[in-house]
C-alpha positions, 0 to 999 in steps of 0.5 A: 478517442485518442483526442479525449484521453489526451485532453483529460489526461492533460486538463486533470494533470494541469487542474492538480498540479495548479490546485493541489489538494492536501494529503492528510495524515488522519489516523483517526479510528472511530470507537476506540479509546484513542480516539475518545482521548483525541475528542477530549483533548480538544475540548478546552485544554488550550492551544497546542492541544488540538491535532497537529498543534504542537510543532518542536525543534531539536537542538543539537549543539555537537561542538559544545554546550547550549548553555553558553552565551552566544547560544543562549542569546541565538536561541531566545533570537530563533524564539522571538522570530518564531513568536511573530510567525501567525498562528504561534500561541506559545514558545516553550524555551529549552532552558525550562524544566524538562526542555534541555537533555543532561548532557546539556547539548540537546534541547527542545524548543515547543511551539503550540499553534492556535487557529491553523490549517492542519492540512498545511501543517508541512508548510507551517513546519518549514516556515517554523524551522526556517526562523530558527536560522539565528540558531544554526548562524551560531553553530546549533543543529535545528531539525523539526520533529512531531510535525504530523506530514513534515515535508521530508516525508511526503512521497513525492514520485519520480526516479521509481516511476522512471525506472519502472518503465524503462524496465517494461520497455526493455520486457515490451522490446523482448516480448514484441521485437518492435519498437511501434508496439512496445511504446503502445501499452508504455503510452496508455499506461502513462495516460492512464496514470496522468488521468488516475492520479490528476483526479486522485490530486483533486479529490484532496479538496474534497475528502482526506487523502493520505499522503500514500495514496498517489504513490499506491495508485502510481505503483498498481496503476502502472503495473495494471496498466502496461499489463491490460495493454499488453495482453490486448495488443498480444491477441491483436497481433496474433489476429493480424498474423492469421491473416484477420483484417485491422478493423475485424482484429481490433473488433475481436480483441474488444469483443475477447480480450476485452472482456476478460480485462474488465473482468480482471480489473473488475477483482482488482476494484472489488478486493481494494473496496472491500477495505472499506469494511476494515474499520480504519479510515486511512485504509478505507481511503487508501483502498478506493483510491488505488481503485480509481488507478485501476478503473482508469488503467481498464478504462484506457486499456478497452477504448485507448488501445483500440483506438491506437490499433486502428490508426496504426493498423500493420504499422503496429509491426513497423520498426522491428529490432534484430535478434529479439521477439521471435517465436518458433512457428506454432506462436507458443515460444516453449509454454505449449511444450511445457503444458503438455510436460504438465499434462503428462505428468499432473500428480508429480507437477502437483506435489512438486508445486505444493512443496515449494510452496509450503516452503516458501510460505513457511516463515510466514508464520513468523511474521512480525506485526508492530508499529513502524516508527521513525526510527526506521525511517531514511537516516537523510530525514529530518524525521529520522535525524529528530528521532534519534536526537531526541532519543539520545537525549530524552530517551526513546520513549520520548518519541511517542509519549503517551496523552492520557485524558481522565474524563471526570464523572463531576464537574470541577467548579472550585480549583483551589485546592487542587481538586484531588483527582489531579494528584491521584491520576498523576501517582497512579500513571507513575506507578505504572511499570515502565513508565518513566515520566509523568507531567503536571496534569492540567484542568481543561477550561469546563473542568470536566477532564484533566490532561497529562502526557507521560513519557514510557521507557520505550520506543513507540515500536518497541511491543513493550510500549503498547503494554504500557497502553493498555496498562495505564488504561487499566488504572481505576482513578476514583471519579474519573474515567482514564483514555489514552491517546497518542501515536502508540495507543493509537498504532495499538487500536488500529492493529486490534480494530484491524485484527478484528475486522480481518476475517470480515474483509478476507471473506467478502473478498474471497467470495466476491472474487469467486463469485465474479469467476462464477459469473465469468466462466459458470464453474463453482469449482473453477470459482473455488479453485481459483480463490484457493490458488490466490491465497496460496500465493499470498502465503508466498508473499508473506513468507518473504516479507517475514524473511526479509523484514521480520526474521531480517534476512536482507532488510539492508539489501533493500535499503532500510537504515539499521535502527538506533543501537545496531553496531556498525559492521556490515553485516548488521547493517545489512541484517535486522528486523524491521516490524510491519505495520498491521494495516499492510498485510490486510492492504496487501492482501486486498491489492494481490488477490486482485492481481492475482486473479488478472492472471487466472481470468486471461489463463482460464479464459484461454483454456475454455476457448480451447475446451469449447472447440474440442471438448479435450480438457487435457489437450485445452490446458495444454493449449491455454497455457501455450497461447498466454504463457509468454504473454502472462510472463511478459505482464508479470516480469513487468509488474515486478520490474516496477514494484522492485523499482518502488523498493528504491523509495525511502519510506519504509512502507513502499518497500515493504510493499514493493518486496511483498508485491514483487515476490507474489506475483513472480510466484504467481506467474511462474508456480501457480500459473506454470505448474499447479493451475495446469495440473489441478485442471488436468486431474479435474477433467471435465469436472472444471466446466461442471454446473448444477442445472439449478446454478446454471438456470439462475446465472445470468448468461455473462462470458468473459470473453464476449462473442468472439466468433474464432471461440465458437466454432464448434458447438457441441461442446458447449451442449454438452457443458452447459446445463447438463448438471454433470460433467 
């Protein structure tokens, strides 16, 4: 088994490195007005009007004017070099009308492409940028912009993964106290990640893989991969400590904790799969691709971990470190005492937990959703630099021009004189409040549609830009129907589509996850309660996101660079508001709901096993918390460390995910699982395990903890529970 996994991981990794699949920036949204404008734009308007058909080079002369003779000659030489490149159909000079800023220090070279490969737009951009060498030699800065997926925006893995693995290693050393035991979850998680990323890399040849897919898969896969292996290993070491032979201990681990891992991973995959209902292709793809990493983590945990445990035998406890990993004689490390303390005062613990969680979730009411443009990107990237230069020279709206396409009711056959509908469209767009400039309309070759670009007065992330989009769409032009595309319109339509589908996605995730728990524990109350607890932890996560980003209380502390216009004072660089893309909360919901259910499954498994032994609910809750508290805390600390490490990425989306995931897991593993869940289970008493007779008859006989003989020593409590129709 060890050989199979190593060969599989090595083969898939090598394949993805030798034949890497392209990443995609496809943000198509079927059925929306922006998508209709995009489709019309691709029909007969000439080169440069298809998706990714235009690349701009922003020129900046910081120590003089672009209009000096030497610099004009350098610009002309660069344009000649660019014209000779493959797929370049037209190069527009910065000295044309509208191509030069009023200060004559900032200009735009616009390159229109034809017959190029959109999946290799980053390479094309790099080649065009390199051809601008004569401009740079003349002391002019040349920065590529509007390149779809420029090379500087491709998310690369490396430093954050290393930081996350090192932090996880330290936690494991303190949890186990032996170097060999600490290395097992790390090794298994790395094999899992290598396998998953190899599959995802090769999938790029078959489907559109978003550029965020690999980073999301790494974040989630690394966290759950270490956690699942940690749960299995902890169970195995306990059995060895109780004197169980190695092979029997491995068998029991696979039968009990292995089943819990499969159920826990199943809840994560179900939650991610529900994103297919979001109506947003990029979000749907991110969901099922991230699910691949979770499946790899489950498979390696239930196959590779037992193989390693069998190979190592008692050497799993070798290379013990001094002063760490020590436990009390009962092995609880204080968690059993906490469980007993909670069990003695459940009402007080419940009230205090609810108050704390309500305070953590309250800021979520101020969560501000909106487009997140390149103005919030890392200042060291070309995309951020070009954004700032364009805003300084041409105004903020130039970073998100509107692409307006009017579909004509009657085909234009006579182009002389100019059809009245063209001028009517331009006049109508210019009259819209918030439009700074409207270009000349262009009729397509078939005479069926008119295209023009309009520059709003506001930046793409400004909510007022969305109002301009709606006002332009509301235009009524005789003989034409108006559609609006472009970056701002696409983000607006994405937000509307996701908002419409959010109740459906949330409902499916909650219902399917609750159903899975019902099958696992045969208790409707446990299933409903678990779903509610996970929603509570999500409230705390969104509250943290609102505090850090929407209210701006520490956005600079997580590495966000302040946008243009924010002064350079120390406090201003630490506290500023950042919009959150509309698809991020839904993605976070799916991921967090699945991850939170992991800890619920492991805690409930331990409580149920104790209850089946002696039938004392209060004692079972205390014992369940005592036996799982240490391992759940270690697992949560590892996952939080991994997510915090990813905040170091320059991509704002990754930072937002890192903050939300880290806070949610920390709250879930402490307040929720340590206090709220035990308190409610003590108060519910034997109602926790009540199942109506009719429901018990139709439920299949599944068991999350398998058939571990250790948990089946006393049958009388089970007889009172199953099929009794009452507690």
